[in-house]
C-alpha positions in Angstrom: 90.0 109.4 89.3 92.0 112.8 90.3 92.7 113.3 86.5 89.1 112.4 85.4 87.6 115.0 87.8 90.2 117.5 86.9 89.0 117.1 83.4 85.3 117.7 84.3 86.5 121.0 85.9 86.4 119.6 89.6 88.6 120.8 92.4 90.8 118.1 93.9 92.8 117.7 97.0 94.7 114.6 97.8 95.9 113.8 101.4 98.7 111.3 101.8 98.9 109.5 105.0 102.0 107.7 105.9 104.1 109.3 103.3 106.3 112.2 103.8 108.9 111.7 101.1 109.0 112.7 97.5 106.9 110.3 95.2 107.1 110.2 91.4 103.2 110.9 91.6 103.5 114.0 93.5 106.2 115.1 91.4 104.1 114.6 88.5 101.1 116.6 90.0 103.4 119.5 90.9 104.8 119.5 87.3 101.7 119.0 85.1 98.7 119.4 87.2 98.9 122.3 89.6 95.1 122.7 90.1 95.4 119.3 92.0 96.5 119.9 95.6 98.5 117.3 97.6 99.7 117.3 101.1 101.7 114.8 102.6 100.6 114.0 106.3 103.6 111.3 107.0 107.2 111.6 107.9 109.7 108.9 106.5 108.3 105.5 105.8 108.0 103.3 109.0 106.1 100.7 107.6 108.8 98.0 108.4 108.9 99.3 111.9 106.7 100.6 114.5 105.3 104.1 114.1 106.6 106.6 116.5 104.9 109.4 118.2 105.9 111.7 115.6 104.3 109.7 113.1 101.2 109.4 115.1 101.3 113.2 115.4 101.6 114.3 111.9 98.9 111.8 111.2 96.3 113.4 113.6 97.5 116.6 112.3 96.5 115.6 108.8 93.2 113.9 110.0 92.2 117.5 111.7 93.2 119.4 108.4 91.3 117.0 106.3 88.2 117.7 108.6 88.4 121.2 107.9 89.2 120.8 104.1 86.1 118.6 103.9 84.1 121.1 106.0 85.0 124.0 103.9 83.3 122.5 100.8 86.3 124.0 98.4 86.9 120.5 96.7 85.0 118.2 94.9 86.9 115.3 95.2 88.9 114.6 98.2 91.2 111.5 97.9 92.5 110.2 101.5 95.7 108.2 100.2 96.8 105.3 102.3 94.1 106.4 105.3 93.4 102.7 105.6 97.1 102.1 106.5 97.1 104.8 109.0 94.0 103.2 110.4 95.8 100.0 110.6 98.7 101.3 112.7 96.4 103.1 114.9 97.5 106.8 114.1 93.9 107.6 114.5 90.8 105.9 115.0 88.1 104.6 112.5 85.6 106.2 114.5 87.3 109.5 114.4 87.5 109.1 110.5 83.7 108.0 110.3 82.9 111.3 112.4 84.5 113.1 109.7 83.1 111.4 106.4 79.3 111.8 108.0 79.8 115.6 107.9 80.7 115.5 104.2 78.9 118.1 101.9 76.4 116.6 99.5 77.7 116.1 96.3 81.5 115.7 97.4 83.4 112.4 96.6 85.7 111.0 99.0 88.0 108.4 98.1 89.9 106.3 100.6 92.8 104.2 99.8 95.1 101.6 101.2 95.3 98.0 102.5 93.4 96.5 105.4 90.1 98.6 105.4 88.4 98.1 108.5 85.0 96.5 108.3 83.3 99.6 110.0 84.4 101.7 107.0 83.5 99.2 104.3 79.8 99.1 105.7 79.3 103.0 105.4 81.2 103.2 101.7 79.0 103.9 98.7 81.6 101.8 96.6 84.4 99.3 97.5 87.1 98.1 95.1 89.6 95.6 96.4 92.9 95.4 94.9 94.4 91.8 95.4 98.3 91.3 95.3 98.5 87.7 93.5 102.3 87.7 92.7 104.9 90.5 93.3 108.4 90.5 92.2 109.4 92.3 95.5 109.0 89.0 97.1 111.6 87.7 94.9 114.0 90.7 96.1 113.3 93.2 93.4 113.3 96.7 95.0 111.2 99.4 94.7 111.8 101.4 91.4 111.2 105.0 90.7 108.5 105.5 88.4 106.7 102.2 89.0 106.6 101.9 92.8 107.2 105.2 94.0 
């Protein structure tokens, strides 16, 4: 969606929650599409353990910044990557996120990604797409590979 929007002359901002390390997609954006702005609001990966207060603080800082970015109406497309995971781990509340979404400018598209989308968010969404894992080689011991999973 970011590439499609960029190709149509639209301005794109991607907020990555829970992520704070270099991923191949962020490297590609920096190298090939400098007109897409990406900012991370996470530290190192905590998914296999409980989030720390620093993880919570970083996510909340990101949510506040996203609120200002949406309010600025500078971008046509805002992607909140893994915001549903941030909600799942209680880094911020669904009520806080919905409050920000209710104030989005007309014409701005907001995309929220990640597993475990809460029912309240699904209810106010205009479009919901569910990707469902049926089988994953990770469960057989294959580690994440650069360029494929990260």
